[in-house]
C-alpha positions in Angstrom: 6.3 35.1 58.9 2.6 34.8 58.2 1.3 36.3 55.0 -2.0 38.2 54.7 -3.3 36.4 51.6 -6.4 38.7 51.5 -4.1 41.7 51.0 -2.0 39.8 48.4 -5.2 38.8 46.5 -6.6 42.4 46.5 -3.3 43.8 45.2 -3.1 41.1 42.5 -6.7 41.8 41.5 -5.9 45.5 41.2 -2.8 44.8 39.2 -4.6 42.4 36.9 -6.8 45.4 36.1 -3.7 47.2 35.0 -3.3 44.7 32.2 -6.9 44.7 31.1 -7.5 44.1 27.4 -10.3 43.0 25.1 -12.9 44.2 27.6 -12.6 41.6 30.3 -9.2 39.8 29.9 -6.0 40.3 31.9 -2.5 38.8 31.5 -2.0 36.1 34.1 1.5 36.8 35.4 0.9 36.0 39.0 1.5 33.1 41.4 -0.8 30.2 40.7 -2.1 30.1 44.3 -3.2 33.7 44.0 -5.0 33.1 40.8 -6.6 30.0 42.2 -7.9 32.0 45.2 -9.2 34.7 42.9 -11.0 32.0 40.9 -12.4 30.4 44.0 -13.8 33.7 45.2 -15.5 34.3 41.8 -13.3 37.2 40.6 -11.9 35.4 37.5 -12.7 32.4 35.4 -10.6 29.3 35.6 -7.0 30.3 35.3 -5.8 26.7 34.5 -5.7 27.0 30.7 -3.2 27.4 28.0 -4.3 30.9 27.4 -1.9 33.6 28.6 -4.7 35.6 30.1 -7.6 35.2 32.4 -11.2 36.4 32.1 -12.7 38.6 34.8 -16.2 37.8 36.0 -18.5 40.8 36.0 -18.2 41.2 39.8 -14.4 40.6 39.5 -14.0 43.3 36.9 -16.0 45.8 39.1 -13.9 44.9 42.2 -10.6 45.1 40.2 -11.5 48.6 39.0 -12.5 49.7 42.5 -9.3 48.3 44.0 -7.1 49.8 41.2 -8.6 53.2 41.8 -8.2 53.0 45.6 -4.6 51.8 45.4 -3.1 53.6 42.4 -5.1 56.6 41.3 -4.1 59.9 42.8 -6.5 62.9 43.1 -3.8 65.3 41.8 
């Protein structure tokens, strides 16, 4: 079974937004490969630290919010 890592990364970025705190930080409870891809694409700062959270880049925070709204916000 081939995985669509782009879809996985978009979902993870949206879910990182769910744990947003301190303006631009999110708890890093995702697979390291996903976090590395998000870092490589410029969405988050380096996840390889002792901190339990990652820092969104400005474009990453905007994209995370957009994806969160698209995937999880209802118009009801």
